[in-house]
Structure formats: C-alpha cells, structure tokens
C-alpha positions in Angstrom: -93.6 -4.6 -20.7 -91.5 -7.5 -22.0 -94.3 -8.7 -24.4 -94.2 -5.4 -26.2 -90.4 -4.8 -26.8 -89.4 -7.7 -29.0 -88.4 -6.6 -32.5 -91.0 -7.5 -35.1 -89.9 -10.4 -37.3 -87.2 -11.6 -35.0 -88.0 -14.7 -33.0 -86.9 -16.5 -29.8 -86.2 -20.2 -30.1 -87.2 -21.7 -26.9 -85.6 -24.7 -25.0 -88.6 -27.0 -25.6 -88.4 -26.4 -29.4 -84.6 -26.4 -29.9 -84.2 -30.1 -30.2 -85.3 -30.2 -33.8 -83.0 -27.4 -34.7 -80.1 -29.2 -33.1 -80.9 -32.4 -35.0 -81.1 -30.5 -38.3 -77.8 -28.8 -37.7 -76.1 -32.0 -36.5 -77.2 -33.9 -39.7 -76.0 -31.1 -42.0 -72.7 -30.7 -40.2 -72.0 -34.5 -40.2 -72.8 -34.9 -43.9 -70.8 -31.8 -44.9 -67.8 -33.0 -42.9 -68.1 -36.4 -44.5 -67.9 -34.9 -47.9 -64.8 -32.9 -47.0 -66.4 -29.5 -46.5 -64.8 -27.3 -43.8 -66.5 -24.7 -41.6 -65.8 -21.0 -41.9 -67.1 -18.4 -39.4 -67.9 -15.0 -40.8 -69.0 -11.7 -39.1 -72.6 -10.7 -39.3 -71.8 -7.1 -40.1 -70.0 -6.1 -43.3 -69.5 -2.8 -45.1 -72.5 -1.7 -47.1 -70.4 -1.3 -50.2 -69.8 -5.1 -50.3 -73.4 -5.8 -50.9 -73.9 -2.8 -53.2 -71.2 -4.3 -55.4 -72.1 -8.0 -55.3 -75.9 -8.2 -55.0 -76.6 -5.4 -57.4 -77.7 -1.8 -56.6 -81.0 -2.2 -58.3 -82.2 -5.3 -56.6 -85.0 -5.1 -54.1 -82.6 -6.4 -51.4 -80.2 -3.5 -51.7 -83.0 -1.0 -52.5 -85.4 -1.8 -49.6 -84.5 -4.8 -47.5 -81.1 -4.3 -45.9 -80.4 -3.2 -42.4 -77.8 -0.5 -43.0 -76.5 2.1 -40.5 -73.5 4.3 -39.9 -71.0 3.7 -37.1 -69.3 6.4 -35.1 -66.7 6.9 -37.8 -69.4 7.4 -40.5 -68.8 4.0 -42.1 -71.9 2.5 -43.7 -72.4 -1.0 -42.3 -74.9 -3.7 -43.1 -76.2 -6.7 -41.1 -75.5 -9.5 -43.6 -78.6 -10.4 -45.8 -76.8 -13.4 -47.2 -73.5 -15.3 -46.7 -71.9 -15.7 -50.1 -70.6 -12.1 -50.4 -68.9 -12.2 -47.0 -67.3 -15.6 -47.8 -65.8 -14.3 -51.0 -64.6 -11.1 -49.3 -62.9 -13.3 -46.6 -61.3 -15.6 -49.3 -59.8 -12.6 -51.1 -58.7 -10.9 -47.9 -57.0 -14.0 -46.5 -55.7 -15.3 -49.8 -57.2 -18.8 -49.8 -59.0 -18.7 -53.2 -56.5 -18.1 -56.0 -55.5 -21.4 -57.7 -57.0 -23.4 -54.8 -59.9 -25.7 -54.4 -62.0 -24.8 -51.4 -65.2 -26.4 -50.1 -66.6 -24.4 -47.2 -69.8 -24.2 -45.1 -71.1 -21.8 -42.5 -74.2 -21.4 -40.3 -75.8 -18.4 -38.7 -78.3 -15.6 -38.8 -79.1 -13.3 -41.8 -81.2 -10.1 -41.8 -83.7 -8.7 -44.3 -86.3 -6.0 -43.7 -89.3 -7.8 -45.2 -92.9 -8.2 -44.3 -92.9 -10.9 -41.7 -94.9 -14.0 -42.4 -94.7 -17.7 -41.7 -91.3 -19.0 -42.8 -90.1 -15.5 -43.7 -88.6 -13.5 -40.9 -86.4 -10.4 -40.6 -83.8 -12.4 -38.7 -83.5 -15.9 -40.2 -81.0 -18.6 -40.1 -79.1 -20.3 -43.0 -76.7 -23.1 -43.6 -74.6 -22.0 -46.5 -72.2 -24.0 -48.7 -69.6 -22.4 -51.1 -67.2 -24.1 -53.4 -64.3 -22.3 -55.2 -61.9 -23.5 -58.0 -64.1 -26.1 -59.7 -65.6 -25.1 -63.0 -67.3 -28.3 -64.1 -70.9 -29.5 -63.7 -69.8 -32.4 -61.5 -69.4 -30.2 -58.5 -73.0 -29.0 -59.0 -74.1 -32.6 -59.1 -72.2 -33.3 -55.9 -74.0 -30.4 -54.1 -77.3 -31.8 -55.3 -76.4 -35.3 -54.0 -75.3 -33.8 -50.7 -78.7 -32.1 -50.5 -80.5 -35.4 -51.2 -78.5 -37.1 -48.5 -79.6 -34.4 -46.0 -83.3 -34.5 -47.1 -83.3 -38.3 -46.7 -81.8 -38.2 -43.2 -84.4 -35.6 -42.2 -87.3 -37.6 -43.7 -88.5 -35.0 -46.2 -87.0 -36.3 -49.5 -90.4 -37.4 -50.8 -91.8 -33.9 -50.0 -89.4 -31.7 -52.0 -88.6 -31.4 -55.7 -85.4 -30.2 -57.5 -85.8 -27.4 -60.0 -82.9 -26.4 -62.2 -82.2 -24.0 -65.0 -79.3 -22.3 -66.8 -79.2 -18.5 -67.1 -76.1 -18.6 -69.3 -73.1 -16.2 -69.3 -73.2 -12.6 -68.2 -73.5 -11.6 -71.9 -76.5 -13.9 -72.2 -78.1 -12.3 -69.2 -77.5 -8.8 -70.6 -79.1 -9.7 -74.0 -82.0 -11.6 -72.3 -82.9 -8.5 -70.2 -83.5 -6.5 -73.4 -85.6 -9.4 -74.8 -87.7 -9.5 -71.7 -88.2 -5.7 -71.6 -89.5 -5.8 -75.2 -91.9 -8.6 -74.3 -93.2 -6.9 -71.1 -93.6 -3.6 -72.9 -96.1 -5.3 -75.2 -98.1 -6.5 -72.2 -98.0 -3.5 -69.9 -101.7 -3.6 -69.3 -101.4 -7.0 -67.5 -98.5 -5.9 -65.3 -99.1 -4.5 -61.8 -97.3 -1.5 -60.5 -94.5 -3.5 -58.9 -93.8 -5.4 -62.1 -93.8 -2.1 -64.1 -91.3 -0.7 -61.7 -89.1 -3.8 -62.1 -89.5 -4.0 -65.9 -86.7 -1.6 -66.8 -84.3 -2.0 -63.8 -84.5 -5.8 -63.1 -87.0 -7.5 -65.5 -85.8 -11.0 -64.5 -87.4 -10.5 -61.1 -90.8 -10.5 -62.7 -90.2 -14.2 -63.5 -90.4 -14.9 -59.8 -93.9 -13.4 -59.5 -96.5 -15.5 -57.6 -99.5 -13.5 -58.9 -101.8 -15.6 -61.0 -102.2 -13.2 -63.9 -98.5 -12.6 -64.2 -97.8 -16.4 -64.0 -100.2 -16.9 -66.9 -98.4 -14.2 -68.9 -95.0 -15.8 -68.2 -96.1 -19.0 -70.0 -95.7 -17.0 -73.2 -92.6 -15.1 -72.2 -89.3 -15.9 -74.0 -87.2 -18.5 -72.1 -83.7 -17.7 -71.2 -82.5 -21.3 -71.9 -83.3 -20.6 -75.6 -80.8 -17.8 -75.7 -77.9 -19.1 -73.6 -74.4 -19.3 -75.1 -73.0 -22.6 -76.4 -70.6 -23.2 -73.5 -73.4 -22.7 -71.0 -75.6 -25.0 -73.0 -73.0 -27.8 -73.0 -72.3 -27.3 -69.3 -76.0 -27.6 -68.5 -76.5 -30.6 -70.7 -73.6 -32.4 -69.0 -75.1 -31.6 -65.5 -78.4 -33.1 -66.6 -76.6 -36.2 -67.9 -74.9 -36.7 -64.5 -78.2 -36.4 -62.7 -79.8 -38.8 -65.2 -76.9 -41.3 -64.6 -77.7 -41.3 -60.9 -81.5 -41.4 -61.4 -82.0 -38.1 -59.7 -85.3 -36.6 -60.5 -85.4 -32.9 -61.5 -87.5 -30.4 -63.3 -86.1 -27.9 -65.8 -87.9 -24.7 -64.8 -87.4 -22.1 -67.6 -88.5 -19.3 -65.3 -86.2 -20.1 -62.5 -83.7 -17.3 -61.8 -82.0 -16.2 -58.6 -82.7 -12.8 -57.2 -79.1 -11.7 -56.8 -77.0 -10.2 -59.7 -73.9 -12.4 -59.2 -75.4 -15.6 -60.5 -74.6 -17.1 -63.9 -75.1 -20.5 -65.6 -76.6 -23.1 -63.4 -79.3 -22.1 -60.8 -81.0 -24.6 -58.5 -83.9 -24.6 -56.0 -85.4 -27.2 -53.8 -89.1 -26.5 -53.5 -92.0 -27.9 -51.5 -95.8 -27.5 -51.9 -96.3 -27.9 -48.1 -95.5 -24.3 -47.1 -97.6 -22.2 -49.4 -96.0 -19.2 -51.1 -92.7 -19.7 -49.1 -92.0 -23.0 -50.8 -88.3 -22.7 -51.5 -86.2 -24.3 -48.7 -82.8 -24.3 -50.5 -81.5 -22.3 -53.4 -78.2 -21.5 -55.1 -76.1 -21.8 -58.3 -73.0 -20.6 -60.0 -71.4 -17.2 -59.5 -68.2 -17.5 -61.5 -67.6 -13.7 -61.8 -68.0 -12.7 -58.2 -64.4 -13.2 -56.9 -63.0 -11.2 -59.8 -65.7 -8.5 -59.3 -64.5 -8.0 -55.8 -60.8 -7.6 -56.8 -59.7 -11.2 -56.7 -58.5 -13.5 -59.5 -60.9 -15.1 -61.9 -62.2 -18.1 -59.9 -65.1 -20.4 -60.7 -67.6 -20.7 -57.8 -70.9 -22.3 -56.9 -72.9 -22.7 -53.7 -76.3 -23.0 -52.0 -78.1 -21.8 -48.9 -80.7 -23.6 -46.8 -83.3 -21.6 -45.0 -83.5 -23.3 -41.6 -86.8 -21.8 -40.5 -88.6 -23.1 -43.6 -86.8 -26.5 -43.3 -88.0 -26.9 -39.7 -91.5 -25.9 -40.6 -91.5 -28.5 -43.4 -90.3 -31.3 -41.1 -93.0 -30.4 -38.6 -95.6 -30.2 -41.4 -94.9 -33.7 -42.9 -94.1 -35.3 -39.6 -96.6 -33.7 -37.2 -95.8 -36.1 -34.4 -92.1 -35.5 -34.7 -90.5 -34.6 -31.4 -86.9 -34.8 -30.2 -87.0 -36.6 -26.9 -84.9 -34.7 -24.4 -83.4 -36.8 -21.6 -80.7 -36.9 -19.0 -79.0 -39.9 -17.6 -79.0 -39.2 -13.9 -81.0 -36.8 -11.6 -79.5 -36.4 -8.2 -82.2 -36.0 -5.5 -81.1 -34.3 -2.3 -83.4 -34.8 0.8 -81.7 -32.5 3.2 -80.0 -29.1 2.8 -77.1 -30.2 5.1 -75.8 -32.6 2.4 -76.0 -30.3 -0.6 -72.2 -29.9 -0.6 -71.8 -33.7 -0.5 -74.3 -33.9 -3.4 -72.3 -31.5 -5.5 -69.1 -33.4 -4.8 -70.7 -36.6 -6.1 -72.1 -34.7 -9.1 -68.6 -33.4 -10.0 -67.1 -36.9 -9.4 -69.6 -38.4 -11.9 -68.8 -35.7 -14.5 -65.1 -36.5 -14.0 -65.5 -40.3 -14.2 -68.1 -40.4 -17.1 -67.5 -37.2 -19.1 -70.3 -37.9 -21.5 -72.8 -38.3 -18.7 -75.9 -36.0 -18.7 -76.3 -35.4 -15.0 -78.5 -32.8 -13.2 -78.4 -32.1 -9.5 -81.4 -30.8 -7.5 -80.4 -27.5 -5.9 -83.9 -26.5 -4.7 -86.5 -28.1 -2.5 -86.1 -31.3 -0.5 -89.5 -33.0 -1.2 -88.9 -36.5 -2.6 -92.1 -36.7 -4.7 -91.6 -33.3 -6.2 -88.0 -34.1 -7.1 -89.1 -37.5 -8.7 -91.7 -35.6 -10.7 -89.0 -33.2 -11.9 -86.7 -36.0 -12.8 -89.4 -37.7 -14.9 -90.1 -34.4 -16.7 -86.5 -34.1 -17.6 -86.5 -37.7 -19.0 -84.0 -39.0 -16.4 -83.2 -42.7 -16.7 -81.9 -43.0 -13.1 -82.4 -41.1 -9.8 -79.5 -41.0 -7.4 -81.2 -40.4 -4.0 -79.1 -38.9 -1.2 -80.5 -39.1 2.3 -78.7 -37.6 5.3 -78.7 -40.7 7.5 -77.6 -43.0 4.6 -74.9 -40.6 3.6 -73.5 -40.7 7.1 -73.4 -44.5 6.7 -71.7 -44.1 3.2 -74.7 -45.4 1.4 -76.8 -44.0 -1.5 -80.0 -45.2 -3.2 -80.1 -45.7 -6.9 -83.5 -45.9 -8.5 -84.1 -47.0 -12.1 -86.9 -44.7 -13.2 -87.8 -46.9 -16.2 -88.7 -50.0 -14.1 -88.9 -48.7 -10.6 -86.1 -51.0 -9.2 -84.1 -49.6 -6.3 -80.5 -50.5 -5.3 -78.9 -49.5 -2.0 -75.1 -49.4 -2.6 -72.0 -48.2 -1.0 -70.6 -44.8 -2.1 -67.4 -46.7 -3.0 -69.4 -48.9 -5.5 -72.1 -46.5 -6.7 -70.3 -45.4 -9.9 -69.9 -49.0 -11.1 -73.6 -49.7 -10.4 -74.6 -46.6 -12.3 -72.4 -47.7 -15.3 -74.1 -51.1 -15.4 -77.6 -49.6 -15.2 -76.8 -47.0 -17.8 -75.6 -49.6 -20.3 -78.9 -51.4 -19.9 -81.0 -48.3 -20.3 -79.2 -47.4 -23.6 
C-alpha cells in the first residue's frame, strides 16, 4: 500500500543520502553569513493574488504550474512556486525595506506542477538570496563572487559557467516584445504549437526553447541587448568591467531571459553541461520594480535562487565517489538488561560533560558481536562496553574501534580516558 500512495514528483530524502544535503546547506549558510547576509523564514503558502501580480498572469507558471486551492473562507491560496514574491511581501508588511539596505537569504521547499523528470520535481528545494536598497552593479558582482566561493567549496567550479545578459528597463521590454512578435510572425511555419501560443502572450519565453529547430531560428532573432536603454547599457557595461577586473569568466548570452515578469536589467544563470536539459543550477537578476508594484516604495532589488536537487545531482555527477562519512564518537554496548538504567545514566552524564559528543546507546539486544557490528556500521570511534559484573565493581571497558586497543578503567576515570582517546581519534 505505502508504495502506491506517494505524491508523484515529491520525493523522500533518506538518512543515508542526507549527508550531502547537509554539507551543501552548511557551506551556503556559512558563506552567506560571512558576507553579512541574514536569514529570513517565510510561509510556504501565500495568497494566490500575490503571484498573479508579481509573476505575471500570462506566464506558464501562473497559467498551469501552481498548486492553488481555496480554504474554508473561500480565499485562494497557493503553495509558493518561488521565494522572491513572498520575501518582498514580508518586507513591505513589516516595514524593513524603505530607505534600508537588506541582505537576506532563505531555504526551503517550492512547488510547481510540472512533468517530473531528473532534477525537476513538483516539490523542490531552493536557497534564495535577496538584496534590497542597492542600485549599482557592484552588488550583482558580489552575488556572483559569493556564488563562485560556494562552487569552489563544493568542488564544482570547473563544471559550471556563468551566463549573463541585460534585458533593459521595463520600457525596453515592452518595445522588444513587439519586435519579437514581428520576427516570429515571419517564421510561423517553423514554430511549434507551444511557441505559437506563446508568441502573442509572452514571446520572450520562446527564447528559452530547447528544441533544435527553434534554437537555429533564434540565431537570427533580434537581440534584446541591441535595444536596451542607455542607463541599462551603462549599468551592464560597468558590471562586465567589475567581472573583468576580478578575472571572472562569463558569457554574454543574448537569448538569456528569466521566465518571470518582474525581472529587469541584469539577468544571470549558472549553467552546467552535466545534467542534460536541466542544466541551470542557479538563476536570478534584478527586479527593481517589484516592491513598488506590490504597494511599497520604489526600491532597487536583486537576487538569485539555487536549485538544491540539481546542485546535489551535479556534485554526485562530477564526484561519483563523493560520500559524506557519517560517524559517531561513542557507542555504548550493554551486555545485560539489568544494567540498562545504569547505561542510560552514563550516556546522559557523557552528554552533560561533553555537549558536542555524538553518543549512541544500545537499547536492544545484548549480543556483544552484534553490537560491535552495529557500532562499526555507525562509524563509531570508541565502544564503551558495560558488563554487569564489572559495573558492580565500578569498572567499564573502553575499546578503541580504530586500532582494537582495550582499556579497563574505573567509572570515576572513564570520562577522562574517553577525552584522551577522542582527541587522538580526531
């Protein structure tokens, strides 16, 4: 029964596999904190109207891909498909955006009703970063440098590439849409049904097409960077100058756009060739008009989001032997049920005396060999063996599982002995 009731496209992350996730999250959190970014925690459910206003009613995401439902009061609610809109809503609601500089990050699940495939799930996890109050290109460069530091720490920097573009002001975007429509109308015979549907409602989404015939056509399409306003041109030129100053490699991709309506000016993606069609592991850009659009004051803003499923897949792809070694410091072996209570007291004493200690107590069978086997599977450094007769004599056995050495010590001295052995093992 249980095999058949899991929701399609929503996955379990099992204990044996969770180590790599924890490492990725730890690295991002550490680097973000080091750069002065602060965590914000947001609800996974927002009002449907939030996304209708921010993402754009005619995008595929709002049209087909959101999990939307009505609650008992008839309010239309949506499982969040992305984090930026909720972050802006929170900033306006709590008043921490106007005339302030904010550097924020969040982590958690997002939801989109898409066809599940490798690296693309209906529930997926993102680390998102949002910056408010900084209009210049230097903050975009900082976000890129922050990305690079994370990629290097994760060992994937040589397997990703940075693609950037400028899509100009909102006036530029409106003008460019008309130019694109005119171009695609002349080549309707090449477009498939999906592109024909998008052509009049959101023509820029055609630029994202992965189909070979469409990609060939796009080599002749007008490039948005040729139509951007002067201020956006200077902004983008200055960003490129900063990246050049720091010898950061990048590709200007004239067809790079973001799928959501709130973006303007700089857009960025980190792409890999190791994951097939789902090659984007990180994407973002500027969204200077979004705060004002939702009722706040005019506030410059920029951010990015990292897809954790794809990032983990990439790490596993380029480092196939990569494995997080799980271990514990001490496994307490109990050879008689009558001393279980004593074993638990010693376990609690250890946790009190050495708060960082990873200590597991056997609460099941009493067979010595089976317990040693379990201790080794858990990666224990030391076994604390409790025998009824020795406990009655206030003695315990400490076994170093790395070299097999055994020490018979008094209960009064066992913690000091453990400390010395643990220092050696680390």
